[in-house]
C-alpha positions as CSV (number, residue, x, y, z in Angstrom):
1,M,34.4,-56.6,-17.6
2,L,33.8,-53.7,-15.3
3,S,36.4,-52.8,-12.8
4,V,35.8,-52.5,-9.0
5,Q,36.3,-48.7,-9.3
6,Q,33.6,-48.5,-12.0
7,I,31.2,-50.5,-10.0
8,A,31.8,-48.5,-6.9
9,F,31.5,-45.2,-8.8
10,R,28.1,-46.1,-10.3
11,L,26.6,-47.3,-7.0
12,I,27.8,-44.1,-5.2
13,L,26.5,-42.0,-8.0
14,S,23.1,-43.6,-7.8
15,V,23.0,-42.7,-4.0
16,A,23.9,-39.1,-4.8
17,L,21.5,-38.6,-7.7
18,S,18.5,-40.4,-6.1
19,G,19.2,-38.5,-2.9
20,I,18.4,-35.2,-4.6
21,I,14.9,-36.4,-5.5
22,G,14.5,-38.2,-2.1
23,V,15.2,-35.1,-0.1
24,E,12.5,-33.2,-2.0
25,R,10.0,-35.9,-1.2
26,E,11.2,-36.1,2.5
27,I,10.8,-32.3,3.0
28,I,7.1,-32.4,2.0
29,K,6.6,-35.5,4.1
30,R,5.6,-38.0,1.5
31,P,5.3,-41.8,2.2
32,A,8.4,-42.6,0.2
33,G,11.2,-40.3,1.2
34,L,15.0,-40.1,1.1
35,R,15.9,-43.7,2.1
36,T,13.2,-45.3,-0.1
37,H,14.4,-43.4,-3.2
38,I,18.0,-44.2,-2.6
39,L,17.3,-47.9,-2.0
40,V,15.3,-48.1,-5.2
41,C,18.0,-46.4,-7.3
42,V,20.8,-48.4,-5.8
43,G,18.9,-51.6,-6.3
44,S,18.2,-50.8,-9.9
45,T,21.8,-49.8,-10.5
46,L,23.0,-53.1,-9.0
47,V,20.5,-55.1,-11.2
48,M,22.0,-53.4,-14.3
49,L,25.5,-54.0,-13.1
50,T,24.6,-57.7,-12.5
51,S,23.2,-57.9,-16.0
52,I,26.4,-56.6,-17.5
53,H,28.5,-59.0,-15.3
54,I,26.4,-62.0,-16.4
55,F,26.7,-60.9,-20.0
56,Y,30.5,-60.8,-19.9
57,T,30.8,-63.9,-17.8
58,F,28.7,-66.1,-20.0
59,K,29.2,-64.4,-23.4
60,P,31.5,-67.2,-24.7
61,L,29.0,-69.9,-23.7
62,T,25.7,-68.5,-24.8
63,T,23.8,-65.5,-26.3
64,L,22.4,-63.3,-23.5
65,Q,20.7,-59.9,-23.5
66,P,22.1,-57.7,-20.8
67,D,18.9,-55.5,-20.7
68,R,16.5,-58.3,-19.6
69,L,17.0,-57.9,-15.9
70,G,16.6,-54.1,-16.2
71,A,13.3,-54.5,-18.0
72,Q,12.0,-56.6,-15.0
73,V,12.9,-53.7,-12.7
74,I,10.8,-51.3,-14.7
75,S,7.7,-53.6,-14.5
76,G,8.4,-54.8,-10.9
77,I,8.7,-51.4,-9.3
78,G,4.9,-51.0,-9.7
79,F,4.2,-52.9,-6.5
80,L,6.3,-50.4,-4.5
81,G,4.7,-47.4,-6.2
82,A,1.2,-48.8,-5.4
83,G,2.1,-48.7,-1.7
84,T,2.4,-45.0,-1.8
85,I,-1.0,-44.4,-3.5
86,I,-3.9,-43.7,-1.1
87,R,-7.5,-43.2,-2.0
88,Q,-9.4,-40.6,0.0
89,G,-13.0,-40.2,-1.0
90,D,-13.1,-39.0,-4.6
91,T,-9.4,-38.2,-4.7
92,V,-6.2,-40.2,-5.0
93,R,-3.0,-39.3,-3.3
94,G,0.6,-40.5,-3.9
95,L,0.6,-40.7,-7.7
96,T,3.4,-38.2,-7.9
97,T,5.5,-40.1,-5.4
98,A,4.8,-43.4,-7.2
99,A,5.9,-41.8,-10.5
100,S,9.1,-40.4,-8.8
101,L,10.0,-44.0,-7.6
102,W,9.5,-45.3,-11.1
103,A,11.7,-42.5,-12.5
104,V,14.4,-43.2,-9.9
105,A,14.4,-46.9,-10.9
106,C,14.9,-45.8,-14.5
107,I,17.7,-43.5,-13.5
108,G,19.4,-46.3,-11.5
109,I,19.3,-48.5,-14.6
110,A,20.9,-45.7,-16.7
111,I,23.7,-45.3,-14.1
112,G,24.3,-49.0,-14.0
113,A,24.6,-49.1,-17.8
114,G,27.0,-46.2,-17.7
115,F,24.7,-43.7,-19.3
116,Y,25.7,-40.9,-16.9
117,I,24.7,-37.9,-19.0
118,G,21.1,-39.3,-19.4
119,A,20.9,-40.0,-15.7
120,V,22.1,-36.6,-14.6
121,I,19.8,-34.7,-17.0
122,A,16.9,-36.9,-15.9
123,V,17.5,-36.2,-12.2
124,L,17.6,-32.4,-12.9
125,L,14.4,-32.6,-14.9
126,V,12.6,-34.7,-12.2
127,F,13.7,-32.4,-9.4
128,I,12.6,-29.3,-11.3
129,T,9.2,-31.0,-12.0
130,L,8.7,-31.9,-8.4
131,S,9.8,-28.6,-6.9
132,S,9.2,-25.8,-9.3
133,F,6.1,-27.1,-11.1
134,A,4.4,-27.6,-7.7
135,I,4.1,-23.8,-7.5
136,I,2.4,-23.7,-11.0
137,E,0.1,-26.6,-9.9
138,K,-0.8,-24.7,-6.7
139,G,-1.7,-21.6,-8.8
140,I,-4.0,-23.6,-11.1
141,K,-5.8,-25.2,-8.1
142,N,-6.3,-21.7,-6.5
143,K,-8.1,-20.6,-9.7
144,R,-10.4,-23.6,-9.4
145,N,-11.8,-22.5,-6.0
146,Y,-9.2,-24.5,-4.0
147,L,-8.5,-23.4,-0.4
148,N,-5.3,-24.5,1.5
149,L,-5.8,-24.1,5.3
150,K,-3.5,-24.7,8.2
151,I,-5.6,-25.0,11.4
152,T,-4.0,-25.0,14.8
153,S,-6.4,-26.7,17.3
154,I,-6.5,-28.3,20.7
155,N,-6.1,-32.0,20.3
156,K,-9.3,-33.5,21.7
157,P,-11.7,-36.2,20.7
158,G,-14.1,-35.2,17.9
159,Q,-12.2,-32.0,17.0
160,L,-11.3,-33.1,13.5
161,G,-14.9,-34.3,12.9
162,K,-16.2,-30.8,13.9
163,V,-13.9,-29.1,11.4
164,C,-14.9,-31.5,8.6
165,R,-18.6,-30.9,9.4
166,I,-18.2,-27.2,9.1
167,V,-16.5,-27.7,5.7
168,G,-19.3,-30.0,4.6
169,D,-22.1,-27.7,5.7
170,L,-20.8,-25.0,3.3
171,G,-20.6,-27.5,0.4
172,G,-16.8,-27.8,0.6
173,N,-15.1,-31.0,-0.5
174,I,-11.9,-32.0,1.4
175,M,-9.4,-33.1,-1.3
176,N,-6.5,-33.7,1.1
177,I,-6.0,-33.8,4.9
178,E,-2.9,-34.1,7.0
179,L,-2.5,-34.2,10.8
180,E,0.6,-33.0,12.7
181,H,0.6,-33.6,16.5
182,E,2.4,-30.9,18.5
183,E,3.4,-30.5,22.1
184,D,1.0,-29.2,24.8
185,Q,-1.9,-31.2,23.5
186,M,-2.0,-29.2,20.2
187,E,-2.4,-30.4,16.7
188,I,-2.1,-29.0,13.2
189,I,-4.8,-29.8,10.6
190,N,-3.7,-29.2,7.0
191,L,-6.7,-29.1,4.6
192,I,-7.0,-28.7,0.9
193,I,-10.6,-27.9,0.2
194,M,-12.5,-27.4,-3.1
195,L,-15.3,-24.9,-2.6
196,P,-18.5,-24.8,-4.5
197,N,-17.7,-21.1,-5.2
198,I,-15.1,-18.7,-3.9
199,S,-17.8,-16.5,-2.2
200,V,-18.0,-18.9,0.7
201,K,-14.3,-18.7,1.4
202,K,-14.5,-15.9,4.1
203,E,-17.6,-17.5,5.7
204,L,-15.8,-20.9,6.0
205,I,-12.7,-19.4,7.6
206,D,-14.8,-17.3,10.0
207,K,-16.8,-20.3,11.2
208,L,-13.6,-22.4,11.7
209,K,-12.1,-19.6,13.8
210,D,-15.3,-19.4,15.9
211,E,-15.2,-23.2,16.6
212,D,-14.4,-24.2,20.1
213,G,-10.9,-25.4,20.5
214,V,-9.6,-23.8,17.3
215,I,-6.6,-21.5,18.1
216,E,-5.7,-20.2,14.6
217,V,-6.8,-20.6,11.0
218,L,-4.1,-19.7,8.4
219,N,-5.0,-19.4,4.7
220,R,-2.0,-20.6,2.7
221,S,-3.7,-20.4,-0.8
């Protein structure tokens, strides 16, 4: 039977390890951030601890498999991951966050089972994948005629539509769009655009800069 100290240690460890991944998701403003990842991991850890407790409690009476509840977590976490996936036109967003939630659930099960080495190594690998590999992914997208723009604009009705129309007129396909509302009636429009060819890049930026209400266009590619 597990002691109170072992139970507390595993639950606290699940908060610490999942928090590493959650912070990375929170920084880049994903739907599932710090609290969601911690809750998923703590819940998975508790499920595994409960399985072990039930196993030791009823072992003299019947034959039980302590891994059965953990297996249900792996399949059941899908509904939460599905909530982070958003379809926008021909693109799908949120798959990486959904995968990180599933990975955190697996890490929680490993912690609950006492497989600390596996949990720690998994957290490090997941964090490296989410942070460092994002740079590599961005480089690949740039080579495929992707354009990452940060547009500072006056927040007024129809402004976003005007920006999207300019992109569409030049044959660009908006792969991702995020809005950030600032003070003084300003807004930040973050766009990831796939261009038909890289030659229209300068023309697109120039037209956006000339649009009424647009204050600044920053190319972050």
